[in-house]
Short mmCIF file of the C-alpha atoms (twelve columns), coordinates in Angstrom:
data_MODEL
# 
_entry.id   MODEL 
# 
loop_
_atom_site.group_PDB 
_atom_site.id 
_atom_site.type_symbol 
_atom_site.label_atom_id 
_atom_site.label_alt_id 
_atom_site.label_comp_id 
_atom_site.label_asym_id 
_atom_site.label_seq_id 
_atom_site.Cartn_x 
_atom_site.Cartn_y 
_atom_site.Cartn_z 
_atom_site.pdbx_PDB_model_num 
ATOM 1   C CA . MET A 1   0.170   -0.074 0.192   1 
ATOM 2   C CA . GLY A 2   1.406   3.428  -1.065  1 
ATOM 3   C CA . LEU A 3   2.005   6.200  1.272   1 
ATOM 4   C CA . LYS A 4   -0.635  8.716  1.129   1 
ATOM 5   C CA . LEU A 5   0.053   12.338 2.337   1 
ATOM 6   C CA . SER A 6   -2.701  14.566 3.850   1 
ATOM 7   C CA . ALA A 7   -3.511  17.849 1.943   1 
ATOM 8   C CA . GLN A 8   -1.170  19.853 4.037   1 
ATOM 9   C CA . MET A 9   1.909   17.523 3.753   1 
ATOM 10  C CA . GLN A 10  1.506   17.415 -0.009  1 
ATOM 11  C CA . GLY A 11  1.686   21.380 0.126   1 
ATOM 12  C CA . HIS A 12  4.600   21.086 2.158   1 
ATOM 13  C CA . ALA A 13  6.423   18.454 -0.232  1 
ATOM 14  C CA . ALA A 14  5.419   20.751 -3.063  1 
ATOM 15  C CA . MET A 15  7.059   24.127 -1.328  1 
ATOM 16  C CA . LEU A 16  10.077  21.827 -0.578  1 
ATOM 17  C CA . LEU A 17  10.655  20.956 -4.294  1 
ATOM 18  C CA . PHE A 18  9.947   24.451 -5.023  1 
ATOM 19  C CA . SER A 19  12.819  25.956 -2.824  1 
ATOM 20  C CA . PHE A 20  15.321  23.581 -4.357  1 
ATOM 21  C CA . VAL A 21  14.640  23.896 -8.091  1 
ATOM 22  C CA . VAL A 22  14.375  27.881 -7.431  1 
ATOM 23  C CA . ALA A 23  17.963  27.883 -5.741  1 
ATOM 24  C CA . GLY A 24  18.967  25.935 -9.088  1 
ATOM 25  C CA . SER A 25  18.197  28.995 -11.058 1 
ATOM 26  C CA . PHE A 26  20.177  31.572 -8.751  1 
ATOM 27  C CA . SER A 27  23.271  29.002 -8.910  1 
ATOM 28  C CA . LEU A 28  22.872  28.336 -12.892 1 
ATOM 29  C CA . GLY A 29  21.804  32.294 -13.535 1 
ATOM 30  C CA . GLY A 30  24.767  33.618 -11.824 1 
ATOM 31  C CA . SER A 31  27.118  31.827 -14.313 1 
ATOM 32  C CA . VAL A 32  25.496  33.930 -17.413 1 
ATOM 33  C CA . ALA A 33  24.331  36.886 -15.721 1 
ATOM 34  C CA . ASN A 34  26.498  39.050 -17.882 1 
ATOM 35  C CA . ASP A 35  25.789  36.976 -21.367 1 
ATOM 36  C CA . ILE A 36  22.045  38.345 -21.545 1 
ATOM 37  C CA . ALA A 37  19.866  41.326 -20.481 1 
ATOM 38  C CA . PRO A 38  17.785  39.796 -17.765 1 
ATOM 39  C CA . THR A 39  14.340  41.208 -19.115 1 
ATOM 40  C CA . ALA A 40  15.092  39.147 -22.182 1 
ATOM 41  C CA . PHE A 41  15.792  36.420 -20.598 1 
ATOM 42  C CA . ASN A 42  12.964  36.420 -18.370 1 
ATOM 43  C CA . ALA A 43  10.354  37.001 -21.229 1 
ATOM 44  C CA . ILE A 44  11.809  34.051 -23.378 1 
ATOM 45  C CA . ARG A 45  11.619  31.867 -20.147 1 
ATOM 46  C CA . PHE A 46  7.986   32.875 -19.329 1 
ATOM 47  C CA . TRP A 47  7.009   32.009 -23.074 1 
ATOM 48  C CA . ILE A 48  8.426   28.788 -23.031 1 
ATOM 49  C CA . ALA A 49  6.873   27.818 -19.483 1 
ATOM 50  C CA . ALA A 50  3.518   29.095 -20.678 1 
ATOM 51  C CA . ILE A 51  3.951   26.992 -23.730 1 
ATOM 52  C CA . ILE A 52  4.681   23.892 -21.955 1 
ATOM 53  C CA . LEU A 53  1.922   23.957 -19.450 1 
ATOM 54  C CA . GLY A 54  -0.853  25.170 -22.089 1 
ATOM 55  C CA . ALA A 55  0.027   21.971 -23.962 1 
ATOM 56  C CA . ILE A 56  -0.398  19.849 -20.997 1 
ATOM 57  C CA . ALA A 57  -3.747  21.654 -20.314 1 
ATOM 58  C CA . ILE A 58  -4.837  20.946 -23.578 1 
ATOM 59  C CA . TYR A 59  -3.832  17.569 -23.528 1 
ATOM 60  C CA . GLN A 60  -5.673  16.863 -20.193 1 
ATOM 61  C CA . GLY A 61  -8.574  18.634 -21.449 1 
ATOM 62  C CA . ASN A 62  -8.355  21.373 -19.063 1 
ATOM 63  C CA . ALA A 63  -8.173  24.383 -21.687 1 
ATOM 64  C CA . GLY A 64  -11.755 25.094 -22.311 1 
ATOM 65  C CA . ARG A 65  -13.725 28.416 -22.393 1 
ATOM 66  C CA . GLU A 66  -15.047 27.650 -18.992 1 
ATOM 67  C CA . HIS A 67  -11.566 27.083 -17.445 1 
ATOM 68  C CA . PHE A 68  -10.872 30.856 -18.390 1 
ATOM 69  C CA . ALA A 69  -13.893 32.179 -16.758 1 
ATOM 70  C CA . LYS A 70  -13.252 35.449 -15.186 1 
ATOM 71  C CA . PRO A 71  -10.033 36.368 -17.260 1 
ATOM 72  C CA . TRP A 72  -9.445  39.430 -14.731 1 
ATOM 73  C CA . ARG A 73  -7.974  37.354 -12.132 1 
ATOM 74  C CA . TYR A 74  -5.423  35.931 -14.509 1 
ATOM 75  C CA . LEU A 75  -4.251  39.741 -15.464 1 
ATOM 76  C CA . GLY A 76  -3.911  40.354 -11.733 1 
ATOM 77  C CA . LEU A 77  -1.845  37.508 -10.849 1 
ATOM 78  C CA . GLY A 78  0.342   37.982 -14.031 1 
ATOM 79  C CA . SER A 79  0.745   41.634 -13.077 1 
ATOM 80  C CA . MET A 80  1.666   40.794 -9.548  1 
ATOM 81  C CA . TYR A 81  4.279   38.184 -10.888 1 
ATOM 82  C CA . VAL A 82  5.800   40.502 -13.566 1 
ATOM 83  C CA . ALA A 83  5.932   43.530 -11.081 1 
ATOM 84  C CA . TYR A 84  8.078   41.424 -8.841  1 
ATOM 85  C CA . PHE A 85  10.421  40.702 -11.471 1 
ATOM 86  C CA . VAL A 86  10.802  43.987 -13.101 1 
ATOM 87  C CA . LEU A 87  10.950  45.946 -10.037 1 
ATOM 88  C CA . MET A 88  13.896  43.512 -8.802  1 
ATOM 89  C CA . PHE A 89  15.751  44.119 -12.277 1 
ATOM 90  C CA . VAL A 90  15.099  47.912 -11.642 1 
ATOM 91  C CA . GLY A 91  16.208  47.732 -8.117  1 
ATOM 92  C CA . LEU A 92  19.404  45.624 -8.793  1 
ATOM 93  C CA . LYS A 93  20.582  48.365 -11.026 1 
ATOM 94  C CA . THR A 94  21.771  50.435 -7.727  1 
ATOM 95  C CA . ALA A 95  21.042  47.681 -4.820  1 
ATOM 96  C CA . PRO A 96  23.895  45.147 -4.190  1 
ATOM 97  C CA . PRO A 97  22.530  41.492 -4.525  1 
ATOM 98  C CA . VAL A 98  23.168  40.778 -0.998  1 
ATOM 99  C CA . ASN A 99  20.895  43.499 0.467   1 
ATOM 100 C CA . ALA A 100 18.201  42.601 -2.360  1 
ATOM 101 C CA . SER A 101 18.416  39.052 -0.895  1 
ATOM 102 C CA . ALA A 102 17.764  40.609 2.750   1 
ATOM 103 C CA . VAL A 103 14.962  42.403 1.624   1 
ATOM 104 C CA . PHE A 104 13.330  39.252 -0.116  1 
ATOM 105 C CA . THR A 105 13.427  37.742 3.319   1 
ATOM 106 C CA . LEU A 106 10.245  39.944 4.372   1 
ATOM 107 C CA . THR A 107 8.251   38.106 1.682   1 
ATOM 108 C CA . PRO A 108 6.777   35.527 4.275   1 
ATOM 109 C CA . ILE A 109 6.205   37.952 7.004   1 
ATOM 110 C CA . LEU A 110 4.217   40.142 4.422   1 
ATOM 111 C CA . ALA A 111 2.371   37.258 2.974   1 
ATOM 112 C CA . ALA A 112 1.105   36.105 6.373   1 
ATOM 113 C CA . ILE A 113 0.002   39.832 7.244   1 
ATOM 114 C CA . PHE A 114 -1.870  40.071 3.456   1 
ATOM 115 C CA . GLY A 115 -3.116  36.267 4.165   1 
ATOM 116 C CA . ILE A 116 -4.999  37.606 7.319   1 
ATOM 117 C CA . PHE A 117 -6.931  40.268 5.672   1 
ATOM 118 C CA . ILE A 118 -7.438  38.634 2.358   1 
ATOM 119 C CA . VAL A 119 -8.270  35.235 3.126   1 
ATOM 120 C CA . GLN A 120 -8.894  35.394 6.796   1 
ATOM 121 C CA . GLN A 121 -5.723  32.885 7.752   1 
ATOM 122 C CA . VAL A 122 -4.802  32.711 11.216  1 
ATOM 123 C CA . VAL A 123 -1.564  33.111 12.114  1 
ATOM 124 C CA . SER A 124 -0.455  31.245 15.276  1 
ATOM 125 C CA . ARG A 125 2.389   31.895 17.730  1 
ATOM 126 C CA . ARG A 126 4.047   28.715 16.753  1 
ATOM 127 C CA . ILE A 127 4.124   29.743 12.843  1 
ATOM 128 C CA . ALA A 128 5.019   33.370 13.904  1 
ATOM 129 C CA . ILE A 129 8.047   31.957 15.808  1 
ATOM 130 C CA . ALA A 130 8.905   29.642 12.924  1 
ATOM 131 C CA . LEU A 131 8.771   32.810 10.690  1 
ATOM 132 C CA . ALA A 132 11.328  34.603 12.805  1 
ATOM 133 C CA . PHE A 133 13.661  31.610 13.017  1 
ATOM 134 C CA . GLY A 134 13.467  31.084 9.322   1 
ATOM 135 C CA . GLY A 135 14.047  34.671 8.783   1 
ATOM 136 C CA . ALA A 136 17.005  34.806 11.238  1 
ATOM 137 C CA . GLY A 137 18.602  31.723 9.408   1 
ATOM 138 C CA . ALA A 138 18.428  33.124 5.992   1 
ATOM 139 C CA . ILE A 139 19.715  36.470 6.722   1 
ATOM 140 C CA . TRP A 140 22.555  34.637 8.598   1 
ATOM 141 C CA . VAL A 141 23.255  32.444 5.456   1 
ATOM 142 C CA . ILE A 142 23.036  35.645 3.135   1 
ATOM 143 C CA . PHE A 143 25.571  37.598 5.268   1 
ATOM 144 C CA . ARG A 144 27.686  34.438 5.789   1 
ATOM 145 C CA . GLY A 145 27.569  34.924 9.492   1 
ATOM 146 C CA . ASP A 146 29.473  38.132 9.071   1 
ATOM 147 C CA . ILE A 147 27.630  40.542 11.620  1 
ATOM 148 C CA . ASP A 148 29.709  43.635 10.550  1 
ATOM 149 C CA . ALA A 149 28.352  43.034 6.800   1 
ATOM 150 C CA . LEU A 150 24.567  43.082 8.567   1 
ATOM 151 C CA . MET A 151 25.576  46.373 10.312  1 
ATOM 152 C CA . ALA A 152 26.706  47.871 7.416   1 
ATOM 153 C CA . PHE A 153 23.268  47.277 5.584   1 
ATOM 154 C CA . GLN A 154 21.647  50.302 4.425   1 
ATOM 155 C CA . ILE A 155 18.120  51.180 2.505   1 
ATOM 156 C CA . GLY A 156 18.901  52.916 -0.722  1 
ATOM 157 C CA . LYS A 157 16.790  53.919 -3.471  1 
ATOM 158 C CA . GLY A 158 17.186  50.336 -5.010  1 
ATOM 159 C CA . GLU A 159 16.273  48.526 -2.188  1 
ATOM 160 C CA . ALA A 160 13.119  50.660 -1.735  1 
ATOM 161 C CA . ILE A 161 12.201  49.603 -5.270  1 
ATOM 162 C CA . TYR A 162 12.820  46.288 -4.913  1 
ATOM 163 C CA . PHE A 163 10.524  46.086 -1.481  1 
ATOM 164 C CA . ILE A 164 7.879   47.064 -3.617  1 
ATOM 165 C CA . GLY A 165 8.191   44.233 -5.887  1 
ATOM 166 C CA . VAL A 166 8.392   41.951 -2.749  1 
ATOM 167 C CA . VAL A 167 5.155   43.663 -1.533  1 
ATOM 168 C CA . SER A 168 3.616   42.592 -4.985  1 
ATOM 169 C CA . HIS A 169 4.919   38.922 -4.707  1 
ATOM 170 C CA . ALA A 170 3.703   38.614 -0.889  1 
ATOM 171 C CA . PHE A 171 0.258   39.752 -2.451  1 
ATOM 172 C CA . TYR A 172 0.240   36.603 -5.107  1 
ATOM 173 C CA . THR A 173 -0.097  33.990 -2.658  1 
ATOM 174 C CA . PRO A 174 -3.043  34.851 -0.864  1 
ATOM 175 C CA . PHE A 175 -5.003  36.545 -4.091  1 
ATOM 176 C CA . ALA A 176 -3.990  32.899 -5.969  1 
ATOM 177 C CA . ARG A 177 -5.919  31.168 -3.280  1 
ATOM 178 C CA . ARG A 178 -9.020  33.687 -3.203  1 
ATOM 179 C CA . TRP A 179 -9.580  33.797 -7.056  1 
ATOM 180 C CA . ASN A 180 -8.984  30.123 -7.919  1 
ATOM 181 C CA . PHE A 181 -12.799 29.406 -7.890  1 
ATOM 182 C CA . GLY A 182 -12.370 25.638 -8.503  1 
ATOM 183 C CA . THR A 183 -10.074 26.111 -11.704 1 
ATOM 184 C CA . PRO A 184 -7.632  23.252 -12.219 1 
ATOM 185 C CA . VAL A 185 -4.076  24.110 -11.133 1 
ATOM 186 C CA . ILE A 186 -2.406  23.511 -14.277 1 
ATOM 187 C CA . THR A 187 -4.953  25.643 -15.867 1 
ATOM 188 C CA . TYR A 188 -4.678  28.255 -13.225 1 
ATOM 189 C CA . THR A 189 -0.751  28.355 -13.728 1 
ATOM 190 C CA . PHE A 190 -1.153  28.375 -17.464 1 
ATOM 191 C CA . GLY A 191 -3.366  31.380 -17.470 1 
ATOM 192 C CA . THR A 192 -1.152  33.469 -15.191 1 
ATOM 193 C CA . LEU A 193 2.300   32.484 -16.972 1 
ATOM 194 C CA . LEU A 194 0.586   33.471 -20.404 1 
ATOM 195 C CA . THR A 195 -0.442  36.926 -19.174 1 
ATOM 196 C CA . SER A 196 2.840   37.113 -17.285 1 
ATOM 197 C CA . ALA A 197 4.770   36.236 -20.556 1 
ATOM 198 C CA . VAL A 198 2.613   39.033 -22.540 1 
ATOM 199 C CA . LEU A 199 3.393   41.700 -20.125 1 
ATOM 200 C CA . ILE A 200 6.884   40.931 -19.521 1 
ATOM 201 C CA . THR A 201 7.475   40.905 -23.453 1 
ATOM 202 C CA . ILE A 202 5.925   44.607 -23.622 1 
ATOM 203 C CA . TYR A 203 8.456   45.607 -20.998 1 
ATOM 204 C CA . ALA A 204 11.517  44.036 -22.588 1 
ATOM 205 C CA . TRP A 205 10.708  44.582 -26.145 1 
ATOM 206 C CA . ASN A 206 13.791  46.641 -26.780 1 
ATOM 207 C CA . ASP A 207 16.424  44.253 -25.023 1 
ATOM 208 C CA . LEU A 208 14.720  41.182 -26.916 1 
ATOM 209 C CA . MET A 209 15.325  42.886 -30.284 1 
ATOM 210 C CA . ALA A 210 18.796  43.912 -29.214 1 
ATOM 211 C CA . THR A 211 19.644  40.350 -28.397 1 
ATOM 212 C CA . ASP A 212 21.986  38.264 -30.633 1 
ATOM 213 C CA . TRP A 213 20.544  35.065 -29.939 1 
ATOM 214 C CA . ALA A 214 22.702  33.301 -32.289 1 
ATOM 215 C CA . ALA A 215 25.815  34.206 -30.449 1 
ATOM 216 C CA . LEU A 216 24.585  33.135 -27.085 1 
ATOM 217 C CA . ARG A 217 27.122  30.371 -25.565 1 
ATOM 218 C CA . PRO A 218 25.365  26.937 -24.819 1 
ATOM 219 C CA . LEU A 219 25.341  27.650 -21.131 1 
ATOM 220 C CA . VAL A 220 23.098  30.166 -21.529 1 
ATOM 221 C CA . TRP A 221 20.577  28.025 -23.394 1 
ATOM 222 C CA . VAL A 222 20.882  25.246 -20.875 1 
ATOM 223 C CA . THR A 223 20.074  27.991 -18.099 1 
ATOM 224 C CA . LEU A 224 17.314  29.142 -19.992 1 
ATOM 225 C CA . ILE A 225 15.851  25.820 -20.301 1 
ATOM 226 C CA . TYR A 226 16.249  24.476 -16.920 1 
ATOM 227 C CA . ILE A 227 14.660  28.024 -15.470 1 
ATOM 228 C CA . ALA A 228 11.867  27.848 -18.003 1 
ATOM 229 C CA . VAL A 229 10.931  24.253 -17.421 1 
ATOM 230 C CA . PHE A 230 11.916  23.789 -13.612 1 
ATOM 231 C CA . ALA A 231 12.081  27.307 -11.892 1 
ATOM 232 C CA . THR A 232 9.143   28.481 -13.935 1 
ATOM 233 C CA . SER A 233 6.772   26.008 -15.171 1 
ATOM 234 C CA . LEU A 234 7.186   23.452 -12.410 1 
ATOM 235 C CA . SER A 235 7.774   25.961 -9.867  1 
ATOM 236 C CA . SER A 236 4.675   28.193 -10.567 1 
ATOM 237 C CA . LEU A 237 2.960   24.886 -10.653 1 
ATOM 238 C CA . LEU A 238 4.369   23.842 -7.080  1 
ATOM 239 C CA . LEU A 239 3.317   27.502 -6.047  1 
ATOM 240 C CA . LEU A 240 -0.294  27.096 -6.986  1 
ATOM 241 C CA . PHE A 241 -0.610  23.595 -5.815  1 
ATOM 242 C CA . ALA A 242 0.475   24.784 -2.266  1 
ATOM 243 C CA . ALA A 243 -1.268  27.867 -1.884  1 
ATOM 244 C CA . MET A 244 -4.390  25.866 -2.260  1 
ATOM 245 C CA . ARG A 245 -3.557  23.543 0.631   1 
ATOM 246 C CA . LEU A 246 -1.405  25.703 3.091   1 
ATOM 247 C CA . PRO A 247 -1.875  29.442 4.826   1 
ATOM 248 C CA . SER A 248 0.108   32.043 2.707   1 
ATOM 249 C CA . SER A 249 2.659   32.441 5.718   1 
ATOM 250 C CA . LYS A 250 3.665   28.944 5.376   1 
ATOM 251 C CA . VAL A 251 3.879   28.772 1.691   1 
ATOM 252 C CA . MET A 252 6.228   31.545 1.426   1 
ATOM 253 C CA . ALA A 253 8.269   30.693 4.382   1 
ATOM 254 C CA . TYR A 254 9.862   28.095 2.072   1 
ATOM 255 C CA . THR A 255 11.710  30.960 0.520   1 
ATOM 256 C CA . TYR A 256 13.996  30.914 3.636   1 
ATOM 257 C CA . LEU A 257 15.302  27.649 2.390   1 
ATOM 258 C CA . VAL A 258 16.521  29.191 -0.844  1 
ATOM 259 C CA . PRO A 259 19.869  30.515 0.583   1 
ATOM 260 C CA . SER A 260 20.709  26.971 2.212   1 
ATOM 261 C CA . TRP A 261 19.720  25.049 -1.418  1 
ATOM 262 C CA . VAL A 262 21.837  27.497 -3.048  1 
ATOM 263 C CA . ILE A 263 24.991  26.466 -1.160  1 
ATOM 264 C CA . VAL A 264 24.191  22.628 -1.804  1 
ATOM 265 C CA . TRP A 265 23.912  23.399 -5.389  1 
ATOM 266 C CA . GLU A 266 27.397  25.377 -5.402  1 
ATOM 267 C CA . MET A 267 28.786  22.481 -3.545  1 
ATOM 268 C CA . VAL A 268 27.660  19.763 -6.369  1 
ATOM 269 C CA . ARG A 269 28.737  22.243 -9.256  1 
ATOM 270 C CA . HIS A 270 31.972  23.663 -7.927  1 
ATOM 271 C CA . GLY A 271 32.796  21.749 -4.884  1 
ATOM 272 C CA . TYR A 272 32.137  25.119 -2.530  1 
ATOM 273 C CA . LEU A 273 32.264  24.623 1.058   1 
ATOM 274 C CA . PRO A 274 30.808  27.382 3.187   1 
ATOM 275 C CA . PRO A 275 32.395  28.563 6.544   1 
ATOM 276 C CA . VAL A 276 31.187  26.334 9.339   1 
ATOM 277 C CA . ILE A 277 29.913  29.797 11.043  1 
ATOM 278 C CA . VAL A 278 27.259  29.713 8.222   1 
ATOM 279 C CA . LEU A 279 25.802  26.137 8.945   1 
ATOM 280 C CA . ALA A 280 24.402  27.992 12.017  1 
ATOM 281 C CA . GLY A 281 21.746  30.027 9.694   1 
ATOM 282 C CA . VAL A 282 21.107  26.821 7.728   1 
ATOM 283 C CA . GLY A 283 20.337  25.085 11.118  1 
ATOM 284 C CA . LEU A 284 17.849  27.860 12.070  1 
ATOM 285 C CA . THR A 285 16.089  27.430 8.628   1 
ATOM 286 C CA . LEU A 286 15.822  23.850 9.380   1 
ATOM 287 C CA . LEU A 287 14.329  24.812 12.855  1 
ATOM 288 C CA . ALA A 288 11.748  26.794 11.109  1 
ATOM 289 C CA . LEU A 289 10.744  24.029 8.643   1 
ATOM 290 C CA . LEU A 290 10.334  21.347 11.690  1 
ATOM 291 C CA . LEU A 291 7.938   24.127 13.195  1 
ATOM 292 C CA . LEU A 292 5.873   24.745 10.217  1 
ATOM 293 C CA . LEU A 293 5.473   21.110 9.482   1 
ATOM 294 C CA . ARG A 294 3.687   20.329 13.083  1 
ATOM 295 C CA . GLU A 295 -0.184  20.574 12.531  1 
# 
């Protein structure tokens, strides 16, 4: 007899896999960051992801007119998704990546707050403690246990712009749950990604036309395919799947694991071993995960 997971445990398993595949995009993306404009890269990855999920939805018979009722919700979710990526690009023009990563750790806390008002989700004291542990652990890993670097953190224009994007990303999870209306997850994800692809293409049109696609090295294409298939198609599917089964605070808390997974990816790809002091932050994020797993 096979192991049958509860709906909540299915959500946790989905987000664990989500955090792993998203971490891979950071590891691979860092290797090709200077080869292509990020806006052009993201426009193409959204189109590839939308085409893949659209084909699956059609094959399953989940792409009928009835599945796209209330199209405004796809525009809303797609706008939130694209706003996050666009504002991240704009913010990173002046904000150091480490500072941006620190700003991103606010996402689970914001998602928990928005979840209270949008879908009336309750944040217990245990979940609040888990969010605090997870945030502290993620910050520790991001700054590599360097207290001086953490104390030197300053909020500039780039960080403020990126924070608006983070707010948009935090809104996404509770609204995804509120606007589902029984739509199959595969169709819901396809509609959101298709809208995202159209919106980001409009924003990135000049970069798309200026890119010499034939001159890109093979690693760029490998990274593009990985991010499109796994870090976009699969991760978006996992995120919406989990959002239907878990409170927003628990869903977004799994982003705390991403810095730790990045370490694992770097160990496998480059043999990188982090300083022992960084492992304390990894331990805190694992402790937060255990607290979240408790029912």
